Backbone as a ProteinNet text record, in pm:
[ID]
protein_1_A
[PRIMARY]
MATEDTIPKITLHWLEVSRAHRILWLLEELEIPYSLETYKRGSDKRADPRLKTIHPLGKSPVVTIDRKDGRDPLVLIESAAIIEYLCDHYGKWLVPARYPEGKDGEVAEETDAWIRYKTFMHYAEGSLMPLNLITLLMQGIKQSSVPFFIRPIVNGVADKVTSIFLKPNFETHFKWIESQLATSGGEYLCGKDLSAADILMSFPLEAGKGRSGLTKEDCPRIWDYVSNLYKREAYKRSIAKIEAVEGSFKSNL
[TERTIARY]
15010.8	15185.3	15272	15376.4	15467.8	15556	15582	15696.6	15797	15864.3	16006.9	15984.7	15871.2	15855.4	15754.7	15770.4	15665.1	15785.9	15854.5	15977.5	16074.2	16212.5	16334.7	16410.5	16513	16591.6	16685.1	16631	16679.6	16745.4	16866.8	16980.7	17008.2	16999.7	17030.5	17163.6	17265.6	17391.6	17385.6	17418.8	17339.2	17477.9	17505.2	17634.7	17572.3	17695.2	17616.2	17585.4	17522	17497.7	17513	17421.1	17455.6	17247.1	17247.7	17140	17048.7	17180.6	17053.1	16978.1	16974.4	16907.6	16729.3	16741.2	16592.3	16537.1	16636.4	16593.4	16559.3	16616.7	16570.3	16403.1	16427.7	16289.5	16205	16229.7	16134.5	16087.7	16186.2	16188.6	16076.9	16079.2	15995.9	15873.8	15870.2	15711.4	15641.8	15703	15668.9	15617.9	15705	15683.8	15727.1	15803.5	15840.6	15973.3	16000.4	16116.1	16271.5	16361.4	16506.7	16642.4	16753.5	16841.1	16942	17008.2	17084.1	17226.6	17315.7	17463.2	17497	17581.4	17581.4	17748.2	17792.4	17927	17966.4	18069.6	18128.1	18163.2	18221.4	18303.4	18436.4	18515.5	18639.3	18707.2	18828.4	18821.3	18751.1	18855.4	18835.9	18643.7	18615.9	18415.2	18385.6	18498.4	18447.8	18401.8	18330.7	18264.5	18331.5	18336.1	18391.9	18435.4	18563.6	18620.3	18570.4	18483.9	18471.4	18325.9	18250.8	18106	18156.3	18268.2	18306.9	18293.4	18253	18321.8	18124	18082.1	17891.5	17900	17951.6	17931.3	18029.2	18101.5	18228	18235.9	18116.4	18138	18188.2	18119.3	18158.5	18065.4	17945.7	17869.7	17714.7	17654.1	17562.8	17453.3	17331.7	17252.5	17322.4	17302.6	17320.8	17186.7	17140	17027.7	17055	17107.4	17124.8	16946.3	16941.7	16826.2	16855.8	16801.9	16848.4	16768	16800.8	16756.2	16697.6	16572.9	16537.3	16586.9	16624.6	16768	16857	16939.8	17058.5	17138	17119.4	17242.4	17249.8	17339.8	17388.6	17281.3	17280.9	17200.8	17196.1	17037.6	17041.9	17127	17203.2	17222.6	17209.6	17140.5	17047.8	17120.7	17122.1	17215.4	17123.1	17196.1	17076.6	16957.3	16913.2	16811.6	16705.8	16647.6	16549.4	16545.7	16592.4	16566	16571	16622.2	16612.2	16456.7	16404.5	16272.3	16196.1	16188.5	16062.6	16084.3	16196.1	16187.2	16085.4	16151.1	16055.8	15916.2	15905.8	15713.8	15715.1	15733.1	15671.7	15653.7	15723.9	15686.9	15603.9	15599.3	15541.6	15477.3	15555.6	15495.5	15377.8	15329.1	15202.4	15135.1	15121.9	15015.6	15098	15234.4	15340.2	15393.7	15258.8	15299.7	15142.4	15093.4	14951.6	14924.3	14797.6	14808.5	14775.4	14828.5	14872.9	14704.7	14645.5	14543.8	14424.4	14295.7	14194	14079.6	13974.9	13911.7	13874	13890.4	13831.9	13897.9	14090.9	14185.1	14305.9	14302.9	14427.5	14479.7	14582.6	14703	14694	14634.6	14603.3	14708.1	14774.2	14879.7	14774.1	14938.5	14837.7	14729.4	14695.3	14562.8	14599.2	14719.4	14781.9	14762.3	14715.6	14705.5	14803.8	14720	14855.2	14929.1	14856.1	15001.6	15034.6	15096.9	15161.9	15290.4	15224	15342.5	15382.8	15344.2	15440.3	15508.5	15494.9	15567.5	15711.3	15641.1	15767.9	15870.3	15837.7	15876.1	15988.5	15952.6	15996.5	16098.7	16097.1	16161	16304.1	16296	16383.3	16458.6	16378.5	16456.4	16504.5	16460	16557.4	16727.9	16761.6	16925	16929.9	16840.6	16927	16962	16847	16821.7	16890	16791.5	16810.9	16956	17018.8	17135	17240.4	17318.5	17347.5	17454.6	17345.2	17363.7	17436	17354	17445.8	17575.4	17591.5	17674.2	17829.8	17794.1	17881.6	17876	17787.7	17797	17913.3	17838.3	17956.9	18087.9	18150.8	18267.7	18323.1	18190.2	18323.4	18293.4	18222.8	18283.5	18415.6	18459.7	18554.7	18678.4	18693.8	18762.7	18839	18697.9	18722.8	18823.2	18770.9	18843.6	18984.3	19009.5	19133.5	19225	19341.9	19507.3	19592.5	19559.3	19664.9	19772	19848.7	19895.3	19872.5	19901.4	19793.6	19796.4	19897.8	19890.3	19826.4	19796	19688.8	19562	19497.6	19383.7	19281.7	19341.2	19240.9	19172.7	19226.8	19199.8	19112	19200.8	19029.8	18951.7	18962.5	18778.3	18730.9	18808.2	18765.5	18654.1	18740.3	18686.5	18566	18537.5	18478.1	18343.2	18369.8	18267.5	18211.9	18250.1	18215.6	18119.3	18204.2	18094.8	17967.1	17929.9	17843.2	17750.6	17790.1	17693.3	17650.7	17716.2	17650.1	17616.1	17607.2	17575.6	17470.9	17541.5	17473.4	17318.4	17341.3	17231.3	17145.4	17155	17053.4	17000.8	17057.9	17010.2	16888.5	16965	16874.9	16732.9	16774.9	16648.6	16558.3	16567	16487.2	16431.8	16473.7	16477.4	16384.6	16384.9	16325.9	16173.3	16203.4	16061.1	15983.8	16052.8	15922.4	15864.6	15953	15955.8	15781.3	15829.2	15703.4	15623.2	15576.1	15455.7	15387.5	15530.2	15396	15361.1	15427.8	15381.4	15228.2	15217.8	15087.3	14995.5	15033.9	14917.3	14898.7	14982.6	14981.9	14826.4	14760.1	14592.6	14619.6	14747.3	14755.8	14892.4	14891.3	15074.1	15182.8	15152	15268.7	15285.6	15393.7	15412.5	15299	15300.9	15187.6	15084.1	15025.5	14849.1	14871.4	14768.9	14729	14785	14890.8	14898.6	15062.7	15138.7	15283	15294.7	15355	15525.3	15559.4	15597	15795.1	15891.6	15805.3	15872.5	15925.9	15846.6	15883.4	15987.2	15978	16092	16202.7	16218.6	16329.2	16370.1	16274.5	16314.2	16390.6	16340.9	16376.2	16547.8	16639.4	16726.1	16830.5	16796.2	16815.9	16774.3	16684.4	16631.9	16699.2	16732.4	16771	16894.4	16977.2	17138.7	17119.6	17016.1	17017	16972.2	16942.8	16947.1	17011.1	17005.1	17138.4	17255.4	17298.4	17444.7	17363.9	17242.9	17174.3	17105.4	17080.4	16948.6	16828.5	16832.3	16696.1	16659.5	16584.9	16539.8	16395	16381.6	16201.1	16145.1	16239.7	16140.8	16151.8	16248.1	16249.3	16094.2	16129.8	16057.8	15972.5	15889.9	15846.8	15731.9	15652.5	15597.7	15696.7	15850	15927.2	15997.5	16011	16029.3	15973.8	15811.9	15747.8	15712.8	15716.5	15669.1	15809	15953.5	16039.5	16006.9	15928.4	15948.5	15828.3	15737.2	15612.5	15636.7	15775.4	15811.9	15847.5	15936.1	15999.5	15929.2	15758.5	15690.8	15654.4	15677.4	15605.4	15639	15577.4	15656.4	15698.9	15746.6	15823.6	15982.5	15996.6	16133.8	16125.6	16059.2	16096.5	16204.1	16094.8	16187.6	16309.9	16316.4	16445.7	16562.9	16552.7	16625.6	16653.8	16560.6	16582	16659.6	16697	16730.1	16863.8	16892.7	17043.3	17088.6	17032.9	17049.1	17095.2	16991.2	17024.8	17177.2	17204.2	17321.5	17446.1	17429.1	17565.3	17581.1	17460.1	17487.7	17431	17419.4	17375.2	17319.1	17288.9	17228.8	17269.9	17345.9	17334.8	17274.3	17212	17156.1	17240.3	17335.6	17394.6	17567.7	17620.4	17773.6	17804.6
10411.4	10430.2	10331.2	10333.3	10268	10254	10086.7	10059.5	10005.9	9967.5	9940.7	9743.3	9748	9590.4	9578.3	9645.6	9668.9	9695	9775.3	9883.3	9846.3	9831.6	9763.4	9909.7	9889.1	9972	10081	10189.5	10342.1	10356.1	10452.3	10527.1	10653.1	10790.7	10880	10938	10964	11005.2	11179.1	11237.2	11329.7	11454.5	11556.1	11621.6	11719.8	11791.5	11924.1	12056	12130.1	12257.1	12230	12137	12085.2	12008.8	11973.9	11939	11849.6	11753.7	11621.8	11690.7	11796	11820.4	11805.4	11897.6	11810.8	11703.7	11564.7	11466.5	11424	11463.1	11448.1	11512.3	11626.7	11659.5	11594.5	11561.6	11449.2	11369.9	11288.5	11175	11205.1	11327.1	11376.9	11393.4	11452.9	11450	11318.1	11245.2	11108.2	10975.7	11036.8	10943.5	10823.7	10791.3	10617	10607.9	10506	10493.7	10469.8	10522	10545.5	10586.3	10522.3	10588.6	10684	10759.1	10859.8	10898.7	10872.4	10901.6	11028.4	11131.3	11266.3	11266.6	11380	11370.2	11564.7	11571.8	11725.9	11752.1	11869.3	11914.8	11942	11921	11975.6	12164.7	12199.3	12333.4	12415.2	12329.4	12368.3	12334.2	12283.5	12313.8	12171.2	12087.7	11990.5	11910.6	11814.6	11708.6	11553.4	11544.7	11417.1	11323.4	11279.4	11204.6	11025.7	11012.4	10909.8	10869.6	10924	10964.8	10898.7	10840.2	10829.4	10637.3	10579.4	10463.3	10385.9	10498.7	10485.7	10539.5	10629.8	10611.4	10710.4	10654.2	10690.4	10849.6	10905.9	11046.3	11136.8	11083.8	11124.2	11216.8	11258.5	11338.9	11322.9	11421.5	11418.4	11468.6	11421.9	11335.8	11207.1	11101	11007.5	10866.8	10814.7	10761.3	10578.9	10471.7	10364.6	10267.5	10150.6	10118.7	9931.2	9905.1	9749.4	9677.3	9562.3	9447	9362.5	9292	9193.4	9062.3	9045.8	8903.2	8963.3	9018.7	9007.6	9081.2	9110.9	9130.8	9312.6	9362.2	9501.8	9559.5	9708.3	9774	9873.6	9912.4	9999.7	10143.5	10133.2	10330.2	10374.4	10526.6	10636.3	10774.4	10840.2	10989.2	11059.1	11213.5	11339.4	11339.9	11467.4	11507.3	11464.5	11520.7	11510	11359.6	11283.2	11143.3	11051.9	11098.7	11029.7	11085.3	11222.7	11269.5	11118.6	11165.6	11098.5	10937.1	10887.2	10738.3	10710.1	10807.4	10763.9	10797.9	10908.9	10959	10853.5	10797.6	10674.7	10564.7	10546.5	10432.6	10444.9	10595.4	10635.4	10751.8	10815.7	10982.9	11024.9	10938.8	10962.5	11138.8	11156.7	11265.4	11403.1	11322.9	11512.5	11508.2	11422.5	11470.5	11458.2	11625	11660.3	11581.7	11540.4	11428.4	11511.2	11435.3	11429.9	11467.6	11427	11479.8	11473.3	11548.6	11588.6	11399.2	11464.1	11289.8	11307.9	11189.3	11155	11227.1	11262.2	11323.4	11234.2	11085.3	11032.2	10968.5	11019.5	10966.2	11078.7	11194.9	11241.6	11380.4	11394	11483.7	11634.3	11731.9	11852.9	11873	11776	11754.1	11772.8	11789.7	11721.7	11874.9	11828.9	11963.4	12074.7	12178.3	12269.4	12267.5	12189	12192.4	12076.7	11980.1	11825.1	11890	12014.9	12083.2	12174.3	12228	12310	12209.6	12069	12036.9	11943.7	11876.1	11848.4	11999.3	12104.5	12175	12251.7	12220.9	12240.7	12175.2	12015.5	11945.2	11946.2	12007.1	11997.2	12156.4	12227.3	12417.6	12408	12370.4	12355.9	12317	12246.2	12173.1	12232.1	12245.4	12256.7	12392.4	12535.4	12656.7	12738.1	12738.6	12815.5	12804.4	12636.2	12626.7	12645	12650.5	12694.1	12821	12930.2	13067.9	13095.8	12994.2	13038.5	12996.2	12880.9	12770.9	12919.4	12995.6	13112.4	13133	13206.3	13318.4	13269.1	13169.1	13099.5	13117.8	13086	13101.3	13203.4	13334	13426.8	13498.7	13481	13519.6	13430.4	13315.7	13313.9	13305.5	13343.4	13392.1	13560.7	13637.6	13751.2	13703	13653.4	13550.1	13508.8	13463.1	13379.8	13447.2	13394.4	13447.5	13447.4	13586.2	13678.4	13764.8	13770.4	13854.3	14016.5	14125.5	14246.1	14338.2	14316.9	14389.1	14315.3	14235.6	14140.8	14130.1	14136.4	14164.1	14251.4	14409.2	14442.6	14344.2	14291.6	14219.7	14149.8	14086.1	13925.9	13998.2	14097.6	14161.5	14194.9	14266.6	14352.1	14224.8	14135.4	14036.6	13955.5	13924.4	13885	13979.8	14080.6	14162.7	14191.2	14189.6	14203.9	14087.9	13954.5	13807.5	13867.9	13910.7	13959.4	14050.7	14181.3	14202.2	14239.3	14173.2	14152.5	14033.1	13915.1	13784.5	13773.6	13761.5	13684.4	13766.8	13909	14022.2	14036.9	14033.4	14035.6	13885.5	13795.2	13650.3	13607.3	13626.1	13628.7	13727.3	13840.5	13941.2	13862.8	13844.9	13738.5	13620.6	13512.8	13428.5	13429.4	13546.2	13571.5	13645.5	13717.7	13773.9	13709.8	13588.4	13457.9	13399.2	13361	13259.5	13345.7	13481.2	13556	13530.7	13555	13504.5	13403.5	13307.4	13183.3	13145.9	13185.1	13180.4	13281.9	13420.8	13501.9	13409.3	13314.9	13261	13088.5	13047.8	12894.6	12876.6	12974.8	12956.5	12858.1	12902.1	12866.1	12901.7	12877.7	12950.1	12840.5	12770.8	12666.2	12675.7	12653	12665.1	12592.8	12469.4	12418.4	12394	12496.4	12484.5	12494.9	12475.2	12469.1	12388.7	12263.1	12194.9	12171.1	12124.9	12123.3	11971.2	11996.2	11880.3	11901.1	11757	11713.4	11873.7	11914.7	12041.3	12140	12146.6	12268.3	12233	12132.6	12036.4	12060.6	12041	12039.7	12207.6	12300.1	12410.5	12495.9	12464.1	12495.7	12534	12466.3	12498.4	12604.1	12589.5	12752.4	12871.1	12843.2	12974.5	13035.6	12913.4	12976.9	13025	12940.3	12959.6	13123.7	13187.3	13283.5	13409.1	13325.7	13472.7	13552.9	13704.9	13758	13790.7	13699.8	13687.4	13690.9	13709.5	13716	13811.4	13851.9	13970.1	13912.7	13843.6	13758.7	13861.6	13943.9	14041.3	14040.1	14052.1	14075.2	14124.7	14245.8	14375.1	14359.2	14311.3	14305.7	14180.9	14077.8	13926.4	13881.5	14013	13966.8	13792.8	13752.1	13614.5	13507	13545.5	13436.6	13421.3	13485.8	13559.2	13512	13506.8	13458.7	13313.8	13300.8	13134.8	13068.2	13083.7	12975.1	13020.9	13182.5	13119.5	13026.2	13038.3	12932	12795	12765.3	12643	12577	12687.2	12695.9	12609	12644.3	12645.8	12554	12427.3	12275.8	12182.2	12143.6	12045.9	11963.9	11889.8	11772.9	11850.5	12018.5	12030	12076.3	12162.6	12170.5	11988.3	11902.6	11778.6	11747.3	11788.5	11762.3	11838	11970.9	12020.4	11979.7	11939.9	11892.2	11753.2	11670.1	11595.7	11589.9	11674.7	11741.2	11792.8	11873.6	11946.3	11843.2	11731.4	11608.9	11546.1	11557.9	11458.7	11533	11675	11735.5	11821.2	11907.7	12027.6	12105.5	12134.9	12240.5	12221	12306.6	12316.5	12434	12448.5	12590.9	12537.3	12659.7	12561.9	12684.3	12748.8	12835.6	12830.8	12814.1	12878.9	12998.6
23763.8	23734.4	23720.9	23595.4	23618.1	23709.1	23738.6	23903	23842.7	23925.8	23910.3	23829.6	23888.8	23831.3	23676.8	23634.1	23533.3	23360.2	23382.4	23329.3	23379.8	23252.9	23300.2	23370.6	23399.6	23498.7	23418.5	23387.7	23343.4	23444.8	23347.7	23396.3	23323.9	23398.8	23342.6	23388.7	23324.8	23295.6	23289.2	23435.6	23413.9	23464	23349.9	23367.7	23388.3	23513.8	23585.3	23433.1	23484.5	23401.8	23244.6	23163	23054.2	23005.5	22901.9	22828.5	22931.4	23014.4	23059	23149.5	23197.2	23321.5	23252	23103	23057.1	23053	23067.3	23039.1	23202	23286.3	23456.6	23504	23418.8	23425.6	23347.2	23238.9	23161.9	23251.3	23360.1	23376	23516	23566.9	23685.2	23617.1	23571.3	23478	23446.5	23402.9	23370.5	23476.5	23615.3	23736.8	23679.9	23628.3	23695.3	23707.7	23726.9	23852.9	23758.7	23805.6	23747	23823.4	23774.6	23865.6	23798.1	23874.3	23862.6	23847.1	23779.6	23844.4	23729	23840.7	23833.5	23776.3	23692.9	23658.7	23680.5	23710.1	23722	23546.9	23560.5	23474.4	23502.7	23460.5	23447	23492.1	23502.3	23566.5	23403.1	23288.7	23140.7	23088.8	23157.8	23164.5	23067.1	23047.8	22921.7	23057.9	22955	23024.9	23123.8	23213.2	23282.7	23161.9	23187.5	23047.2	23099.2	23243.5	23252.9	23186.2	23091	23055	22864	22893.4	22752.4	22781.7	22871.4	22920.1	22871.6	22868.9	22856.6	22739.5	22640.6	22553.2	22457.7	22332.4	22268.1	22267	22252.5	22189.4	22381.7	22510.2	22628.9	22635	22603.1	22590.8	22696.4	22740.8	22842.9	22782.7	22794	22830.3	22798.7	22811.6	22847	22896.1	22835.6	22880.6	22853.2	22986.1	22976.6	22987.1	22907.8	22978.9	22955	23069.5	23125.2	22989.3	22925	22883.7	22949.7	22951.4	22974.5	22976.9	22908.7	22813.6	22841.3	22913	22971.3	22895.5	22784.4	22643.3	22720.2	22650.6	22703.5	22668.7	22798.7	22798.8	22652	22608.5	22535.4	22578.2	22517.6	22515	22389.7	22475	22371.5	22427.1	22360.9	22343.9	22214.5	22272.9	22209.3	22304.7	22347.3	22396.3	22319.4	22240.3	22101.4	22121.8	22074.1	22048	22192.4	22299.6	22426.6	22468.7	22434.4	22492.1	22392.1	22263.9	22165.7	22264.7	22261.9	22273.9	22462.5	22509.9	22662.3	22661.2	22535	22544.7	22451	22321	22307.6	22394.7	22514.4	22594.9	22721.6	22775.3	22913.7	22893.8	22759.2	22849.3	22656.8	22633	22504.2	22540	22671.5	22668.3	22678.7	22636.4	22695	22504.9	22384.3	22238.6	22217	22160.6	22087.2	22057.7	21968.6	21888	21761.5	21682.3	21493.2	21456.8	21408	21325.2	21405.8	21374	21412.1	21348.8	21454.2	21412.1	21270.2	21234	21043.8	20979.4	21039.1	20941.7	20934.2	20992.8	21042.2	20864.6	20860.7	20765.3	20651.1	20626.6	20542.1	20555.5	20443.4	20369.7	20429.2	20540	20542.2	20632.3	20670.4	20781.6	20917.4	20956.8	21119.5	21173.1	21294.3	21428.7	21390.3	21418.5	21483.2	21550	21683.7	21796.3	21750.4	21675.8	21635	21562.2	21468.4	21386.4	21439.2	21534.3	21642	21717.2	21769.5	21850.6	21769.2	21630.2	21570.3	21518	21512	21424.6	21566	21684	21821.5	21890.3	21805.7	21864.7	21761.2	21660.5	21551.7	21586.3	21614.3	21610.6	21742.1	21872.8	21976.7	21979.8	21936.8	21844.6	21741.5	21650.8	21537	21502.8	21517.8	21531.4	21619.4	21727.7	21889.5	21897.9	21971.2	22053.4	21992.1	21839.4	21820.7	21826.6	21822.9	21863.2	22000.8	22084.4	22242.9	22210.7	22137.8	22179.4	22112	21998.1	21921.1	22032.7	22120.4	22195.6	22285.2	22318.7	22471.1	22405.7	22271.1	22211.8	22170.5	22134.8	22178.2	22252.3	22377.1	22541.4	22594.7	22525.8	22568	22486.5	22356	22313.5	22346.9	22412.5	22513.7	22584	22660	22824.8	22829.8	22698.8	22684.9	22705	22755.3	22790.9	22639.7	22635.5	22475.1	22529.4	22451.1	22454.4	22430.9	22574.9	22574.3	22422.8	22323.3	22233.9	22129.7	22157.2	22052.8	22094.8	22244.7	22275.9	22214.2	22167.4	22077.5	21977.4	21866.5	21771.5	21742.6	21936.2	21951.2	22002.9	22082.2	22104.4	22016.4	21948.3	21791.4	21694.6	21676.4	21617	21696.2	21783.9	21892.5	21896.9	21896.6	21933.7	21806.2	21687.9	21495.5	21506.7	21509	21509.1	21560.3	21699.8	21817.3	21749.2	21663.4	21644.9	21480.9	21452	21289.1	21253.1	21344.9	21320.5	21453.2	21533.9	21642.1	21737.4	21714	21797.8	21653.9	21515.1	21462.3	21455.1	21502.6	21486.3	21595.4	21691.8	21815.4	21830.5	21764.7	21781.9	21692.1	21582.6	21490.8	21513.5	21621.5	21643.9	21776.7	21845.8	21973.2	21943.4	21879.8	21792.2	21766.1	21695.9	21631	21742.6	21840.6	21924.2	22059.6	22046.3	22117.7	22015.8	21916	21810.1	21864.7	21845.6	21852	22032	22116.7	22260	22253.2	22150.8	22123.4	22029.2	21980.3	21917.6	21939.2	22061.4	21999.2	22137.1	22169.5	22261	22383.3	22439.6	22576.5	22600.8	22723.5	22799.4	22768.4	22696.6	22635.4	22485.9	22396.8	22282.1	22162.3	22243.2	22152	22171.3	22320.8	22362.7	22491.5	22529.4	22677	22780.3	22727.5	22779.2	22737.8	22854.7	22875.3	22746.4	22662	22569.6	22607	22525.2	22519.7	22429.5	22372	22330.5	22433.3	22483	22582.9	22709.5	22663.9	22780.6	22755.5	22599	22506.9	22499.2	22463.6	22462	22555.3	22648.9	22831.4	22804.7	22776.2	22770.9	22743.4	22553.8	22487	22530.2	22592.6	22654.3	22764.4	22833.9	22999.8	22935.1	22864.8	22833.4	22766.6	22646.3	22637.4	22734.1	22842.2	22972.3	22956.1	22920.3	22990.9	22848.5	22809.5	22734.2	22556.7	22582.7	22383.9	22385.9	22495.1	22447.6	22558.7	22556	22598.5	22727.3	22721.3	22853.2	22864.7	22982	23031.7	22994.2	22937.3	22887.7	22727.2	22699.9	22542.9	22478.5	22594.3	22562.5	22669.7	22728.2	22808.6	22837.8	22681	22637.6	22727.7	22651.3	22635.4	22815.8	22851.8	23015.1	23104.1	23121.6	23136.3	23116	23009.6	22977.8	23039.3	23038.1	23126	23272.3	23326.6	23450.7	23460.8	23417.7	23427.2	23448.8	23329.5	23336.7	23483.1	23527.8	23663.3	23768.8	23739.4	23917	23887.3	23742.9	23776.7	23892.8	23960.8	24020	23975.5	23899.3	23821.3	23805	23772.7	23730.1	23902.1	23994	24172.4	24148.8	24151.5	24202.7	24153.3	24018.9	23922.1	23997.1	24045.7	24125.2	24271.9	24341	24456.5	24494.6	24363	24311.7	24359.4	24240.4	24218.8	24340.4	24410.9	24565.5	24628.5	24678.3	24729.4	24701.8	24617.9	24563.4	24549.8	24487.5	24461.5	24559.5	24606.3	24722.5	24680.6	24522.6	24498.8	24362.8	24253.4	24165.4	24055.6	23935.4	23870.7	23715.3	23649.8	23532.4	23450.3	23458.8	23337.7	23376.5	23288	23257.8	23287.2
[MASK]
+++++++++++++++++++++++++++++++++++++++++++++++++++++++++++++++++++++++++++++++++++++++++++++++++++++++++++++++++++++++++++++++++++++++++++++++++++++++++++++++++++++++++++++++++++++++++++++++++++++++++++++++++++++++++++++++++++++++++++++++++++++++++++++

């Protein structure tokens, strides 16, 4: 197992109710030493402005890694990029083998598990998470403070976006994810073993509970899949870390 003597200092800048918790969970799965800095959201639910001192975008997750030669730390942003970087160095077991034996480098000969892995590493943020963000935006619009005579118009627009765009899209996506779980050959999206893609997919699926039509009745495989992810000891340790520092943990706005 990697120790503080064999790897540089890794610091996770963790924001409450954010994508950052996936990185904390990953670090626990990797069982490597790291430091944790936590940040609160403001009353407007926006990120702590102190995060802009770490990276100009002021978003989380952000991971900093000290350089041994004394230069400024390496700063990593974007969940998938952070996950891939850490797995490249410390978690190759979380990435399915790319080629079957004897097929190295051949086009269209990659393993099904690896193709699934690469797909979900892009799909989580590129396709599924934007729908959750639009849903959150529509809810915010309906809850906003507007004159009472405008309220029916505002609610009507938000409801129309939900019924015409969001609902059918969520149904399509959840049906596809259900099919992927049914055909993976194991309890995870890429097969019998946990992959980094499962960790990345956990947040958009958790965010989809309730507000997007993700129910146990309609999506039993997804529901059980997420529940099983949360039973992993590394995930439990990640929750315990936050509870020890912050006093409590919540996964959803």
